[in-house]
N, CA, C and O atoms as CSV, one atom per row, in Angstrom:
chain,resi,resn,atom,element,x,y,z
A,1,MET,N,N,13.268,34.277,-55.943
A,1,MET,CA,C,11.610,34.238,-56.501
A,1,MET,C,C,11.503,33.024,-57.349
A,1,MET,O,O,12.417,32.859,-58.157
A,2,ILE,N,N,10.529,32.126,-57.309
A,2,ILE,CA,C,10.455,30.874,-57.961
A,2,ILE,C,C,9.317,31.219,-59.161
A,2,ILE,O,O,8.231,31.727,-58.884
A,3,SER,N,N,9.657,30.927,-60.304
A,3,SER,CA,C,8.968,31.084,-61.349
A,3,SER,C,C,8.610,29.636,-62.241
A,3,SER,O,O,9.338,28.651,-62.109
A,4,ASN,N,N,7.444,29.621,-63.136
A,4,ASN,CA,C,7.211,28.582,-63.766
A,4,ASN,C,C,6.650,29.242,-64.945
A,4,ASN,O,O,5.870,30.163,-64.700
A,5,ALA,N,N,6.905,28.938,-66.303
A,5,ALA,CA,C,6.434,29.495,-67.471
A,5,ALA,C,C,4.935,29.657,-67.411
A,5,ALA,O,O,4.309,30.673,-67.715
A,6,ASN,N,N,4.486,28.600,-67.008
A,6,ASN,CA,C,2.730,28.677,-66.923
A,6,ASN,C,C,2.319,29.176,-66.078
A,6,ASN,O,O,1.126,29.475,-66.114
A,7,LYS,N,N,3.066,29.477,-64.995
A,7,LYS,CA,C,2.293,30.168,-63.582
A,7,LYS,C,C,2.679,31.557,-63.575
A,7,LYS,O,O,3.677,31.923,-64.195
A,8,SER,N,N,1.911,32.410,-62.873
A,8,SER,CA,C,2.483,33.822,-62.328
A,8,SER,C,C,3.539,33.506,-61.303
A,8,SER,O,O,3.470,32.450,-60.673
A,9,PRO,N,N,4.659,34.499,-61.075
A,9,PRO,CA,C,5.629,34.297,-60.162
A,9,PRO,C,C,5.245,34.022,-58.723
A,9,PRO,O,O,4.235,34.512,-58.218
A,10,THR,N,N,6.006,33.297,-58.138
A,10,THR,CA,C,5.353,33.025,-56.651
A,10,THR,C,C,6.848,32.947,-55.614
A,10,THR,O,O,7.980,32.622,-55.971
A,11,PHE,N,N,6.482,33.270,-54.565
A,11,PHE,CA,C,7.590,33.325,-53.570
A,11,PHE,C,C,7.692,32.714,-52.705
A,11,PHE,O,O,6.722,32.789,-51.950
A,12,ASP,N,N,8.770,31.823,-52.279
A,12,ASP,CA,C,8.956,31.037,-51.306
A,12,ASP,C,C,9.081,31.763,-49.922
A,12,ASP,O,O,10.104,32.432,-49.778
A,13,ILE,N,N,8.199,31.729,-48.898
A,13,ILE,CA,C,7.981,32.642,-47.735
A,13,ILE,C,C,9.440,32.463,-46.816
A,13,ILE,O,O,9.898,33.407,-46.173
A,14,SER,N,N,9.874,31.559,-46.845
A,14,SER,CA,C,11.298,31.258,-45.704
A,14,SER,C,C,12.031,31.956,-46.404
A,14,SER,O,O,13.134,31.967,-45.856
A,15,LEU,N,N,12.049,32.733,-47.591
A,15,LEU,CA,C,13.012,33.631,-48.195
A,15,LEU,C,C,12.847,34.791,-47.056
A,15,LEU,O,O,13.827,35.110,-46.383
A,16,PHE,N,N,11.581,35.406,-46.863
A,16,PHE,CA,C,11.280,36.423,-46.139
A,16,PHE,C,C,11.182,36.417,-44.414
A,16,PHE,O,O,11.349,37.365,-43.646
A,17,LEU,N,N,10.837,34.941,-44.099
A,17,LEU,CA,C,10.910,34.904,-42.536
A,17,LEU,C,C,12.401,35.229,-42.250
A,17,LEU,O,O,13.433,35.145,-42.916
A,18,PRO,N,N,11.970,35.810,-40.443
A,18,PRO,CA,C,13.433,35.982,-39.866
A,18,PRO,C,C,14.329,35.079,-39.609
A,18,PRO,O,O,13.915,33.920,-39.596
A,19,HIS,N,N,15.520,35.268,-39.385
A,19,HIS,CA,C,16.697,34.257,-39.095
A,19,HIS,C,C,15.939,33.359,-38.039
A,19,HIS,O,O,15.051,33.818,-37.321
A,20,PRO,N,N,16.338,32.108,-38.000
A,20,PRO,CA,C,15.523,31.256,-37.230
A,20,PRO,C,C,16.145,31.452,-35.578
A,20,PRO,O,O,15.506,31.056,-34.604
A,21,CYS,N,N,17.277,32.021,-35.491
A,21,CYS,CA,C,17.700,32.515,-34.077
A,21,CYS,C,C,16.863,33.559,-33.455
A,21,CYS,O,O,16.591,33.619,-32.256
A,22,ASN,N,N,16.369,34.617,-34.645
A,22,ASN,CA,C,15.301,35.659,-33.755
A,22,ASN,C,C,14.001,35.366,-34.099
A,22,ASN,O,O,13.230,36.324,-34.136
A,23,ALA,N,N,13.490,34.061,-34.408
A,23,ALA,CA,C,12.199,33.992,-34.689
A,23,ALA,C,C,11.486,34.233,-33.774
A,23,ALA,O,O,10.464,34.787,-34.179
A,24,TYR,N,N,11.508,34.051,-32.361
A,24,TYR,CA,C,10.786,34.167,-31.197
A,24,TYR,C,C,10.693,35.601,-30.922
A,24,TYR,O,O,9.926,35.914,-30.012
A,25,ILE,N,N,11.371,36.607,-31.576
A,25,ILE,CA,C,11.121,37.844,-31.674
A,25,ILE,C,C,9.942,38.317,-32.613
A,25,ILE,O,O,9.287,39.346,-32.448
A,26,ALA,N,N,9.763,37.282,-33.748
A,26,ALA,CA,C,8.842,37.712,-34.759
A,26,ALA,C,C,7.199,37.351,-34.288
A,26,ALA,O,O,6.181,37.929,-34.669
A,27,LEU,N,N,7.320,36.184,-33.322
A,27,LEU,CA,C,5.939,35.750,-33.278
A,27,LEU,C,C,5.220,36.460,-31.965
A,27,LEU,O,O,5.864,36.704,-30.945
A,28,VAL,N,N,3.922,36.740,-32.095
A,28,VAL,CA,C,3.104,37.691,-31.382
A,28,VAL,C,C,2.072,36.580,-30.950
A,28,VAL,O,O,1.368,35.987,-31.767
A,29,ASP,N,N,2.046,36.359,-29.627
A,29,ASP,CA,C,1.196,35.419,-28.958
A,29,ASP,C,C,-0.007,36.606,-28.484
A,29,ASP,O,O,0.067,37.728,-27.985
A,30,ALA,N,N,-1.138,35.713,-28.927
A,30,ALA,CA,C,-2.408,36.433,-28.600
A,30,ALA,C,C,-3.408,35.470,-28.279
A,30,ALA,O,O,-3.163,34.327,-28.666
A,31,LYS,N,N,-4.420,35.643,-27.698
A,31,LYS,CA,C,-5.719,34.582,-27.459
A,31,LYS,C,C,-6.485,34.751,-28.696
A,31,LYS,O,O,-6.773,35.923,-28.941
A,32,ASN,N,N,-6.840,33.975,-29.436
A,32,ASN,CA,C,-8.054,34.226,-30.338
A,32,ASN,C,C,-9.261,34.183,-29.775
A,32,ASN,O,O,-9.320,34.066,-28.551
A,33,VAL,N,N,-10.401,34.263,-30.514
A,33,VAL,CA,C,-11.839,33.799,-29.987
A,33,VAL,C,C,-12.000,32.793,-29.181
A,33,VAL,O,O,-12.642,32.937,-28.140
A,34,ALA,N,N,-11.503,31.736,-29.492
A,34,ALA,CA,C,-11.493,30.501,-28.946
A,34,ALA,C,C,-10.798,30.328,-27.618
A,34,ALA,O,O,-10.825,29.279,-26.974
A,35,GLY,N,N,-10.125,31.514,-27.227
A,35,GLY,CA,C,-9.072,31.103,-26.217
A,35,GLY,C,C,-7.794,30.502,-26.277
A,35,GLY,O,O,-7.003,30.344,-25.347
A,36,MET,N,N,-7.657,30.149,-27.588
A,36,MET,CA,C,-6.295,29.441,-27.691
A,36,MET,C,C,-5.240,30.325,-28.232
A,36,MET,O,O,-5.641,31.213,-28.985
A,37,THR,N,N,-4.026,30.261,-28.008
A,37,THR,CA,C,-2.640,31.105,-28.449
A,37,THR,C,C,-2.660,31.112,-29.908
A,37,THR,O,O,-2.709,30.146,-30.669
A,38,TYR,N,N,-2.609,32.512,-30.205
A,38,TYR,CA,C,-2.481,32.635,-31.925
A,38,TYR,C,C,-0.946,33.107,-31.995
A,38,TYR,O,O,-0.539,33.927,-31.171
A,39,LYS,N,N,-0.121,32.598,-32.957
A,39,LYS,CA,C,1.160,32.892,-33.042
A,39,LYS,C,C,1.090,33.581,-34.450
A,39,LYS,O,O,0.591,32.944,-35.377
A,40,TYR,N,N,1.638,35.046,-34.689
A,40,TYR,CA,C,1.206,35.577,-36.098
A,40,TYR,C,C,2.979,35.583,-36.667
A,40,TYR,O,O,3.843,36.419,-36.403
A,41,LEU,N,N,3.075,34.467,-37.423
A,41,LEU,CA,C,4.461,34.396,-38.290
A,41,LEU,C,C,4.800,35.514,-39.242
A,41,LEU,O,O,5.896,35.435,-39.798
A,42,PHE,N,N,4.053,36.506,-39.504
A,42,PHE,CA,C,4.600,37.195,-40.477
A,42,PHE,C,C,4.815,38.812,-39.823
A,42,PHE,O,O,4.888,39.757,-40.608
A,43,LYS,N,N,4.903,39.023,-38.387
A,43,LYS,CA,C,4.940,40.193,-37.776
A,43,LYS,C,C,6.088,40.832,-38.442
A,43,LYS,O,O,5.924,41.946,-38.941
A,44,SER,N,N,7.403,40.158,-38.512
A,44,SER,CA,C,8.598,41.031,-39.095
A,44,SER,C,C,8.472,40.671,-40.599
A,44,SER,O,O,9.616,40.536,-41.034
A,45,ALA,N,N,7.513,40.453,-41.610
A,45,ALA,CA,C,7.767,40.271,-42.970
A,45,ALA,C,C,8.335,41.536,-43.700
A,45,ALA,O,O,7.891,42.674,-43.546
A,46,CYS,N,N,9.388,41.180,-44.523
A,46,CYS,CA,C,9.834,42.354,-45.505
A,46,CYS,C,C,8.800,43.038,-46.256
A,46,CYS,O,O,7.726,42.597,-46.666
A,47,GLU,N,N,9.323,44.218,-46.368
A,47,GLU,CA,C,8.176,45.143,-47.158
A,47,GLU,C,C,7.670,44.586,-48.555
A,47,GLU,O,O,6.501,44.636,-48.939
A,48,GLN,N,N,8.807,44.012,-49.295
A,48,GLN,CA,C,8.394,43.237,-50.409
A,48,GLN,C,C,7.181,42.205,-50.547
A,48,GLN,O,O,6.279,42.152,-51.383
A,49,LEU,N,N,7.482,41.363,-49.388
A,49,LEU,CA,C,6.226,40.571,-49.014
A,49,LEU,C,C,5.158,41.296,-48.763
A,49,LEU,O,O,4.125,41.037,-49.380
A,50,LYS,N,N,5.182,42.172,-47.970
A,50,LYS,CA,C,3.758,42.834,-47.311
A,50,LYS,C,C,3.210,43.302,-48.658
A,50,LYS,O,O,2.072,42.948,-48.966
A,51,LEU,N,N,3.979,44.128,-49.551
A,51,LEU,CA,C,3.209,44.652,-50.544
A,51,LEU,C,C,2.935,43.600,-51.541
A,51,LEU,O,O,1.866,43.732,-52.136
A,52,SER,N,N,3.553,42.740,-51.808
A,52,SER,CA,C,3.021,41.526,-52.537
A,52,SER,C,C,1.543,41.212,-52.236
A,52,SER,O,O,0.617,41.342,-53.037
A,53,VAL,N,N,1.462,40.803,-51.031
A,53,VAL,CA,C,0.214,40.280,-50.231
A,53,VAL,C,C,-0.834,41.392,-50.381
A,53,VAL,O,O,-1.930,41.089,-50.852
A,54,TRP,N,N,-0.564,42.735,-49.992
A,54,TRP,CA,C,-1.333,44.069,-49.977
A,54,TRP,C,C,-2.066,44.062,-51.377
A,54,TRP,O,O,-3.291,44.173,-51.441
A,55,ALA,N,N,-1.238,43.922,-52.540
A,55,ALA,CA,C,-1.798,44.174,-53.804
A,55,ALA,C,C,-3.045,43.146,-53.984
A,55,ALA,O,O,-3.883,43.374,-54.856
A,56,LYS,N,N,-3.129,42.223,-53.298
A,56,LYS,CA,C,-4.090,41.313,-53.525
A,56,LYS,C,C,-5.637,41.750,-52.646
A,56,LYS,O,O,-6.711,41.186,-52.854
A,57,GLY,N,N,-5.460,42.649,-51.853
A,57,GLY,CA,C,-6.542,43.291,-51.374
A,57,GLY,C,C,-7.337,43.940,-52.091
A,57,GLY,O,O,-6.903,44.472,-53.112
A,58,GLU,N,N,-8.788,44.065,-51.711
A,58,GLU,CA,C,-9.923,44.648,-52.653
A,58,GLU,C,C,-9.757,46.037,-52.756
A,58,GLU,O,O,-9.811,46.704,-51.724
A,59,ILE,N,N,-9.533,46.656,-53.999
A,59,ILE,CA,C,-9.543,48.131,-53.911
A,59,ILE,C,C,-10.927,48.972,-53.897
A,59,ILE,O,O,-11.763,48.709,-54.761
A,60,ALA,N,N,-11.146,49.813,-53.093
A,60,ALA,CA,C,-12.186,50.413,-53.027
A,60,ALA,C,C,-12.240,51.478,-53.699
A,60,ALA,O,O,-11.294,52.255,-53.575
A,61,LEU,N,N,-13.270,51.805,-54.537
A,61,LEU,CA,C,-13.330,53.099,-55.625
A,61,LEU,C,C,-13.494,54.245,-54.755
A,61,LEU,O,O,-14.364,54.304,-53.886
A,62,GLY,N,N,-12.676,55.123,-54.989
A,62,GLY,CA,C,-12.508,56.521,-54.351
A,62,GLY,C,C,-11.559,56.681,-53.344
A,62,GLY,O,O,-11.233,57.821,-53.013
A,63,TYR,N,N,-11.025,55.616,-52.760
A,63,TYR,CA,C,-9.848,55.522,-51.662
A,63,TYR,C,C,-8.570,55.121,-52.419
A,63,TYR,O,O,-8.501,54.294,-53.328
A,64,ASN,N,N,-7.623,55.812,-51.917
A,64,ASN,CA,C,-6.212,55.518,-52.516
A,64,ASN,C,C,-5.691,54.103,-51.987
A,64,ASN,O,O,-5.379,53.886,-50.816
A,65,PRO,N,N,-5.642,53.073,-53.142
A,65,PRO,CA,C,-5.082,51.894,-52.703
A,65,PRO,C,C,-3.990,51.351,-52.161
A,65,PRO,O,O,-3.773,50.233,-51.694
A,66,ILE,N,N,-3.205,52.501,-52.316
A,66,ILE,CA,C,-1.630,52.230,-51.569
A,66,ILE,C,C,-2.080,52.540,-50.182
A,66,ILE,O,O,-1.368,52.010,-49.329
A,67,PHE,N,N,-3.074,53.259,-49.726
A,67,PHE,CA,C,-2.907,53.126,-48.218
A,67,PHE,C,C,-4.323,52.430,-47.579
A,67,PHE,O,O,-4.377,52.078,-46.401
A,68,TYR,N,N,-5.191,52.318,-48.301
A,68,TYR,CA,C,-6.519,51.778,-47.619
A,68,TYR,C,C,-6.893,50.549,-48.904
A,68,TYR,O,O,-6.846,50.663,-50.129
A,69,ARG,N,N,-7.182,49.648,-48.236
A,69,ARG,CA,C,-8.009,48.537,-49.128
A,69,ARG,C,C,-9.041,47.481,-48.059
A,69,ARG,O,O,-9.251,47.728,-46.872
A,70,ARG,N,N,-9.477,46.533,-48.660
A,70,ARG,CA,C,-10.628,45.896,-47.813
A,70,ARG,C,C,-10.121,44.272,-47.927
A,70,ARG,O,O,-9.375,43.831,-48.801
A,71,ASP,N,N,-10.570,43.702,-47.095
A,71,ASP,CA,C,-10.059,42.155,-46.966
A,71,ASP,C,C,-11.169,41.417,-47.518
A,71,ASP,O,O,-12.008,42.025,-48.183
A,72,PRO,N,N,-11.282,40.005,-47.290
A,72,PRO,CA,C,-12.165,39.304,-48.243
A,72,PRO,C,C,-13.450,39.568,-47.543
A,72,PRO,O,O,-14.446,39.463,-48.260
A,73,PHE,N,N,-13.668,39.925,-46.153
A,73,PHE,CA,C,-14.972,40.086,-45.550
A,73,PHE,C,C,-15.425,41.521,-46.048
A,73,PHE,O,O,-16.604,41.795,-45.823
A,74,GLY,N,N,-14.650,42.481,-46.697
A,74,GLY,CA,C,-15.216,43.844,-46.898
A,74,GLY,C,C,-14.666,44.746,-45.739
A,74,GLY,O,O,-14.997,45.931,-45.765
A,75,VAL,N,N,-13.951,44.352,-44.843
A,75,VAL,CA,C,-13.260,45.120,-43.797
A,75,VAL,C,C,-11.997,45.757,-44.377
A,75,VAL,O,O,-11.106,45.263,-45.067
A,76,TRP,N,N,-12.226,47.371,-43.757
A,76,TRP,CA,C,-11.087,48.228,-43.838
A,76,TRP,C,C,-9.958,47.457,-43.750
A,76,TRP,O,O,-10.120,46.372,-43.191
A,77,MET,N,N,-8.627,47.772,-44.233
A,77,MET,CA,C,-7.323,47.671,-43.580
A,77,MET,C,C,-6.635,49.018,-44.234
A,77,MET,O,O,-7.018,49.620,-45.237
A,78,GLN,N,N,-5.593,49.299,-43.448
A,78,GLN,CA,C,-4.485,50.393,-43.596
A,78,GLN,C,C,-3.225,49.738,-43.644
A,78,GLN,O,O,-2.828,49.010,-42.735
A,79,TYR,N,N,-2.520,50.004,-44.792
A,79,TYR,CA,C,-1.253,49.266,-45.108
A,79,TYR,C,C,-0.201,49.836,-43.950
A,79,TYR,O,O,0.691,49.057,-43.613
A,80,SER,N,N,-0.238,50.832,-43.472
A,80,SER,CA,C,0.560,51.070,-42.409
A,80,SER,C,C,0.271,50.664,-40.954
A,80,SER,O,O,0.978,50.867,-39.967
A,81,ALA,N,N,-0.995,50.008,-41.041
A,81,ALA,CA,C,-1.449,49.098,-39.715
A,81,ALA,C,C,-0.967,47.771,-39.733
A,81,ALA,O,O,-1.321,47.075,-38.782
A,82,HIS,N,N,-0.238,47.252,-40.594
A,82,HIS,CA,C,0.360,46.066,-40.615
A,82,HIS,C,C,0.622,45.288,-39.401
A,82,HIS,O,O,1.661,45.590,-38.814
A,83,GLY,N,N,-0.061,44.392,-38.917
A,83,GLY,CA,C,0.239,43.646,-37.578
A,83,GLY,C,C,-0.142,44.569,-36.401
A,83,GLY,O,O,0.242,44.105,-35.327
A,84,ASN,N,N,-0.619,45.436,-36.330
A,84,ASN,CA,C,-1.255,46.496,-35.465
A,84,ASN,C,C,-2.624,46.176,-34.738
A,84,ASN,O,O,-3.631,46.805,-35.063
A,85,THR,N,N,-2.672,45.146,-33.698
A,85,THR,CA,C,-3.985,44.881,-33.309
A,85,THR,C,C,-4.913,45.624,-32.334
A,85,THR,O,O,-5.996,45.316,-31.836
A,86,LEU,N,N,-3.991,46.886,-32.211
A,86,LEU,CA,C,-4.832,47.937,-31.466
A,86,LEU,C,C,-5.565,48.816,-32.325
A,86,LEU,O,O,-6.320,49.700,-31.920
A,87,SER,N,N,-5.281,48.504,-33.735
A,87,SER,CA,C,-6.184,49.548,-34.680
A,87,SER,C,C,-7.295,48.667,-35.201
A,87,SER,O,O,-7.132,47.456,-35.356
A,88,HIS,N,N,-8.735,49.462,-35.542
A,88,HIS,CA,C,-9.545,48.747,-36.173
A,88,HIS,C,C,-9.097,48.474,-37.636
A,88,HIS,O,O,-9.665,47.610,-38.304
A,89,PHE,N,N,-7.929,49.322,-38.196
A,89,PHE,CA,C,-7.643,48.960,-39.694
A,89,PHE,C,C,-6.343,47.960,-39.549
A,89,PHE,O,O,-5.813,47.680,-40.624
A,90,GLY,N,N,-5.839,47.466,-38.536
A,90,GLY,CA,C,-4.721,46.626,-38.539
A,90,GLY,C,C,-5.311,45.492,-39.483
A,90,GLY,O,O,-6.507,45.286,-39.690
A,91,TRP,N,N,-4.066,44.693,-40.096
A,91,TRP,CA,C,-4.413,43.752,-41.207
A,91,TRP,C,C,-2.990,42.764,-40.754
A,91,TRP,O,O,-1.982,43.169,-40.175
A,92,GLU,N,N,-3.251,41.544,-41.165
A,92,GLU,CA,C,-2.065,40.431,-40.915
A,92,GLU,C,C,-2.216,39.429,-42.462
A,92,GLU,O,O,-3.262,39.095,-43.017
A,93,ILE,N,N,-0.999,39.167,-42.816
A,93,ILE,CA,C,-1.048,38.123,-43.936
A,93,ILE,C,C,-1.569,36.788,-43.455
A,93,ILE,O,O,-0.981,36.059,-42.657
A,94,GLY,N,N,-2.827,36.530,-44.070
A,94,GLY,CA,C,-3.264,34.975,-43.741
A,94,GLY,C,C,-3.114,34.208,-44.993
A,94,GLY,O,O,-2.870,34.639,-46.120
A,95,TYR,N,N,-3.323,32.850,-44.551
A,95,TYR,CA,C,-3.118,31.956,-45.534
A,95,TYR,C,C,-4.707,31.766,-46.034
A,95,TYR,O,O,-5.647,31.844,-45.242
A,96,ILE,N,N,-4.872,31.493,-47.528
A,96,ILE,CA,C,-6.140,31.130,-48.186
A,96,ILE,C,C,-6.438,29.714,-47.878
A,96,ILE,O,O,-7.615,29.458,-47.625
A,97,LYS,N,N,-5.674,28.858,-47.859
A,97,LYS,CA,C,-5.641,27.461,-47.572
A,97,LYS,C,C,-4.633,27.230,-46.367
A,97,LYS,O,O,-3.422,27.247,-46.587
A,98,PRO,N,N,-5.061,27.047,-45.286
A,98,PRO,CA,C,-4.066,26.968,-43.980
A,98,PRO,C,C,-3.118,25.654,-44.162
A,98,PRO,O,O,-3.551,24.562,-44.528
A,99,VAL,N,N,-1.908,25.901,-43.882
A,99,VAL,CA,C,-0.715,25.201,-44.167
A,99,VAL,C,C,-1.442,23.871,-43.582
A,99,VAL,O,O,-1.564,22.987,-44.430
A,100,GLU,N,N,-1.966,23.553,-42.245
A,100,GLU,CA,C,-2.255,22.314,-41.593
A,100,GLU,C,C,-3.366,21.614,-42.709
A,100,GLU,O,O,-3.588,20.406,-42.627
A,101,GLN,N,N,-3.844,22.202,-43.443
A,101,GLN,CA,C,-4.921,21.351,-44.397
A,101,GLN,C,C,-4.226,21.305,-45.825
A,101,GLN,O,O,-4.953,21.061,-46.788
A,102,GLY,N,N,-3.021,21.499,-46.007
A,102,GLY,CA,C,-2.465,21.307,-47.352
A,102,GLY,C,C,-2.082,22.453,-47.907
A,102,GLY,O,O,-1.550,22.370,-49.014
A,103,GLY,N,N,-2.229,23.614,-47.371
A,103,GLY,CA,C,-1.671,24.814,-48.237
A,103,GLY,C,C,-0.196,24.874,-48.341
A,103,GLY,O,O,0.559,24.093,-47.763
A,104,THR,N,N,0.109,25.685,-48.983
A,104,THR,CA,C,1.435,26.333,-49.327
A,104,THR,C,C,1.882,27.489,-48.583
A,104,THR,O,O,1.127,28.066,-47.800
A,105,ASN,N,N,3.016,27.834,-48.780
A,105,ASN,CA,C,3.836,29.038,-48.231
A,105,ASN,C,C,3.985,29.996,-49.463
A,105,ASN,O,O,4.494,31.105,-49.300
A,106,GLU,N,N,3.603,29.634,-50.537
A,106,GLU,CA,C,3.596,30.652,-51.638
A,106,GLU,C,C,2.704,31.732,-51.553
A,106,GLU,O,O,1.695,31.730,-50.848
A,107,LEU,N,N,3.160,32.864,-52.433
A,107,LEU,CA,C,2.261,34.117,-52.335
A,107,LEU,C,C,0.828,33.890,-53.157
A,107,LEU,O,O,-0.085,34.707,-53.032
A,108,SER,N,N,0.731,32.963,-53.830
A,108,SER,CA,C,-0.856,32.529,-54.348
A,108,SER,C,C,-1.531,31.934,-53.145
A,108,SER,O,O,-2.750,31.798,-53.244
A,109,ASN,N,N,-0.942,31.547,-51.999
A,109,ASN,CA,C,-1.875,31.170,-50.865
A,109,ASN,C,C,-2.106,32.130,-49.644
A,109,ASN,O,O,-2.775,31.867,-48.645
A,110,LEU,N,N,-1.471,33.217,-49.894
A,110,LEU,CA,C,-1.435,34.417,-49.075
A,110,LEU,C,C,-2.791,35.477,-49.384
A,110,LEU,O,O,-3.238,35.693,-50.511
A,111,GLN,N,N,-3.156,35.888,-48.500
A,111,GLN,CA,C,-3.946,37.165,-48.428
A,111,GLN,C,C,-4.118,38.203,-47.535
A,111,GLN,O,O,-4.148,37.897,-46.343
A,112,PRO,N,N,-4.240,39.383,-47.851
A,112,PRO,CA,C,-4.285,40.281,-46.613
A,112,PRO,C,C,-5.611,40.304,-45.928
A,112,PRO,O,O,-6.639,40.479,-46.582
A,113,VAL,N,N,-5.624,40.143,-44.697
A,113,VAL,CA,C,-7.085,40.081,-43.936
A,113,VAL,C,C,-6.914,40.867,-42.541
A,113,VAL,O,O,-5.959,40.819,-41.765
A,114,GLN,N,N,-8.066,41.577,-42.446
A,114,GLN,CA,C,-7.998,42.391,-41.152
A,114,GLN,C,C,-7.697,41.350,-39.995
A,114,GLN,O,O,-7.851,40.140,-40.159
A,115,TRP,N,N,-7.301,41.859,-38.936
A,115,TRP,CA,C,-6.404,41.156,-38.126
A,115,TRP,C,C,-7.479,40.236,-37.351
A,115,TRP,O,O,-7.207,39.044,-37.208
A,116,ARG,N,N,-8.744,40.772,-36.826
A,116,ARG,CA,C,-9.752,39.694,-36.257
A,116,ARG,C,C,-10.317,38.980,-37.095
A,116,ARG,O,O,-10.792,37.924,-36.676
A,117,ASN,N,N,-10.431,39.250,-38.287
A,117,ASN,CA,C,-10.591,37.936,-39.281
A,117,ASN,C,C,-9.895,37.007,-39.486
A,117,ASN,O,O,-10.376,35.878,-39.583
A,118,ASN,N,N,-8.610,37.246,-39.602
A,118,ASN,CA,C,-7.442,36.540,-39.817
A,118,ASN,C,C,-7.126,35.627,-38.518
A,118,ASN,O,O,-6.679,34.481,-38.578
A,119,ARG,N,N,-7.437,36.338,-37.327
A,119,ARG,CA,C,-7.303,35.462,-35.824
A,119,ARG,C,C,-8.581,34.496,-35.832
A,119,ARG,O,O,-8.423,33.453,-35.197
A,120,ASN,N,N,-9.577,34.645,-36.329
A,120,ASN,CA,C,-10.685,33.699,-36.441
A,120,ASN,C,C,-10.568,32.658,-37.458
A,120,ASN,O,O,-11.267,31.646,-37.518
A,121,ARG,N,N,-9.655,32.980,-38.228
A,121,ARG,CA,C,-9.322,31.919,-39.377
A,121,ARG,C,C,-10.458,31.463,-40.206
A,121,ARG,O,O,-10.454,30.316,-40.652
A,122,THR,N,N,-11.463,32.307,-40.452
A,122,THR,CA,C,-12.725,32.017,-41.086
A,122,THR,C,C,-12.703,32.849,-42.618
A,122,THR,O,O,-13.710,33.044,-43.299
A,123,ALA,N,N,-11.360,33.267,-42.964
A,123,ALA,CA,C,-11.226,34.263,-44.104
A,123,ALA,C,C,-11.540,33.496,-45.575
A,123,ALA,O,O,-10.841,32.589,-46.028
A,124,PRO,N,N,-12.685,34.029,-46.190
A,124,PRO,CA,C,-12.892,33.166,-47.606
A,124,PRO,C,C,-11.979,33.153,-48.706
A,124,PRO,O,O,-11.206,34.101,-48.852
A,125,GLN,N,N,-11.981,32.222,-49.465
A,125,GLN,CA,C,-10.834,32.462,-50.464
A,125,GLN,C,C,-11.497,33.350,-51.591
A,125,GLN,O,O,-12.717,33.363,-51.754
A,126,PRO,N,N,-10.645,34.071,-52.336
A,126,PRO,CA,C,-10.959,34.863,-53.221
A,126,PRO,C,C,-11.478,34.419,-54.391
A,126,PRO,O,O,-11.790,35.220,-55.271
């Protein structure tokens, strides 16, 4: 964990990514809406990272936030459906500001997003 006295704690994602020799196992190839191949880098994320990102999802009144939350678009997600693209409630760890646009791999730049919204890469900033 990396911390700064003036900031909330942040995590370096490289600590949570799979060993480079096994990285090909963690990538999930799928065609996004534009027909381009999408590689989901957080498929094998550790529970600590998933829980930290999940905690940033919107809590819905009347629903247990341990199991259900909403993404930045208001779409439902289920914690146990992480990485599941066969479920309407499936979700992924998405960047708020993509790395290609100067975003970082810190927890402060990650958010839980329903998988279709994440694949469209149009998730709004919180």
